C-alpha positions as CSV (number, residue, x, y, z in Angstrom):
1,X,-20.3,12.8,-2.3
2,X,-17.7,11.7,0.1
3,X,-13.8,13.4,-0.8
4,X,-10.7,11.7,0.8
5,X,-7.7,13.7,1.6
6,X,-4.3,12.3,1.1
7,X,-1.1,13.4,2.8
8,X,1.8,11.3,1.2
9,X,5.0,10.4,2.8
10,X,7.9,7.9,2.4
11,X,6.5,5.8,5.3
12,X,3.4,6.7,6.5
13,X,0.5,8.4,4.4
14,X,-2.5,10.2,6.0
15,X,-6.3,9.9,5.6
16,X,-9.4,12.2,6.1
17,X,-12.7,12.1,4.9
18,X,-15.5,14.6,4.2
19,X,-19.1,14.2,5.2
20,X,-21.4,13.1,2.9
21,X,-22.3,16.5,2.3
22,X,-18.9,18.1,1.7
23,X,-18.9,20.0,4.3
24,X,-16.3,18.8,6.9
25,X,-14.3,16.3,7.8
26,X,-12.5,14.0,10.0
27,X,-8.9,12.2,9.8
28,X,-8.6,8.6,9.7
29,X,-5.8,5.8,10.2
30,X,-2.7,6.5,8.4
31,X,-1.5,4.0,5.9
32,X,1.9,3.1,7.4
33,X,4.1,1.9,4.3
34,X,6.7,2.4,2.4
35,X,5.7,0.3,-0.3
36,X,3.8,3.0,-3.2
37,X,2.4,0.4,-5.1
38,X,0.7,-1.4,-2.0
39,X,-0.2,2.3,-0.6
40,X,-2.0,3.1,-3.5
41,X,-3.9,-0.4,-3.4
42,X,-5.3,0.5,0.1
43,X,-5.8,3.7,-0.9
44,X,-8.3,1.8,-3.7
45,X,-9.8,0.0,-0.7
46,X,-10.6,2.9,1.4
47,X,-11.9,5.1,-1.6
48,X,-14.2,2.1,-2.4
49,X,-15.6,1.1,0.9
50,X,-16.2,4.7,1.6
51,X,-17.9,5.5,-1.3
52,X,-15.4,8.3,-2.0
53,X,-15.9,10.2,-5.4
54,X,-12.9,12.4,-5.7
55,X,-9.0,12.0,-3.7
56,X,-7.5,15.4,-2.9
57,X,-4.1,15.1,-2.6
58,X,-1.6,17.4,-0.9
59,X,1.2,18.6,-2.9
60,X,4.2,20.0,-1.1
61,X,5.1,23.4,-2.9
62,X,8.2,24.9,-1.9
63,X,7.8,28.9,-1.1
64,X,9.9,29.2,-3.8
65,X,7.3,28.3,-6.3
66,X,10.1,25.9,-7.8
67,X,9.7,21.8,-7.1
68,X,11.5,19.8,-4.6
69,X,12.5,16.1,-4.4
70,X,9.2,15.2,-2.6
71,X,7.4,17.3,-4.8
72,X,8.5,15.3,-7.4
73,X,7.6,11.7,-5.8
74,X,4.1,12.7,-4.8
75,X,3.8,14.1,-8.2
76,X,4.5,10.6,-9.1
77,X,2.4,9.0,-6.9
78,X,-0.8,11.0,-8.0
79,X,0.2,9.6,-11.5
80,X,-0.1,6.1,-10.6
81,X,-3.0,6.9,-8.3
82,X,-4.8,8.2,-11.3
83,X,-4.2,5.1,-13.5
84,X,-5.0,2.9,-10.8
85,X,-8.5,4.4,-9.4
86,X,-11.7,5.1,-11.3
87,X,-12.4,8.3,-9.6
88,X,-11.0,12.1,-10.3
89,X,-7.5,12.7,-8.6
90,X,-6.5,16.1,-7.7
91,X,-3.6,18.1,-6.2
92,X,-3.7,20.6,-3.5
93,X,-1.4,23.0,-2.0
94,X,-0.1,21.4,1.6
95,X,2.0,24.1,2.4
96,X,1.8,24.5,6.1
97,X,-0.4,21.9,7.1
98,X,1.8,19.6,9.2
99,X,3.0,22.6,11.3
100,X,-0.9,23.4,11.5
101,X,-1.3,20.2,13.1
102,X,1.7,20.0,15.3
103,X,0.2,24.0,16.2
104,X,-3.0,22.1,17.3
105,X,-1.0,19.5,20.1
106,X,-0.7,16.9,17.6
107,X,2.0,15.0,18.4
108,X,4.0,11.9,16.0
109,X,2.4,8.8,15.6
110,X,3.2,5.9,18.1
111,X,1.3,2.5,17.7
112,X,-1.9,3.4,20.0
113,X,-2.8,6.1,18.7
114,X,-5.0,5.9,15.7
115,X,-5.1,9.4,14.4
116,X,-1.6,10.4,13.2
117,X,-0.2,13.8,13.0
118,X,-0.1,13.0,9.0
119,X,-3.8,12.2,8.9
120,X,-4.7,15.6,10.6
121,X,-2.3,17.2,8.1
122,X,-4.6,15.4,5.4
123,X,-7.9,16.6,7.1
124,X,-6.3,20.3,7.0
125,X,-5.7,20.0,3.2
126,X,-9.0,18.4,3.1
127,X,-10.9,21.0,4.5
128,X,-8.9,23.9,2.7
129,X,-10.3,22.4,-0.7
130,X,-13.4,22.0,0.8
131,X,-13.8,25.5,1.6
132,X,-12.6,26.4,-1.5
133,X,-15.4,24.7,-3.5
134,X,-18.3,26.5,-1.3
135,X,-16.1,29.8,-1.6
136,X,-16.4,29.3,-5.6
137,X,-20.0,28.1,-5.2
138,X,-21.1,30.9,-3.6
139,X,-19.2,33.3,-5.5
140,X,-20.8,31.6,-8.6
141,X,-23.8,31.6,-7.2
142,X,-23.7,35.6,-6.4
143,X,-23.4,36.6,-10.0
């Protein structure tokens, strides 16, 4: 089953797609769209085209553990996305993913770049989730 990682932004939404075995992922071109409804339509098209079985959306949680405006916006987006898709949508802590992408030398996107910082961040979100699934499976299998 393929999984789709999503890093929601106000103007650009990063995407990453896992391999069919759920071991690794690769960034996809970001969705450049300010309208959340159109972003959801475009996400639904990717889910259908790539035969995605689960969507993992990065949730920006502040270090304080409380909430902030961006976390609330993403939570509302996730509610709308769940209503629009037929596959499960889960959230995953995305703290530091943009910093990790920047540390790898990924720069802000330009019109000529196919892979944006946002999509690399989505890949970090998704890879962290895939690693957690694998570790959880190994731990449960060892008991």
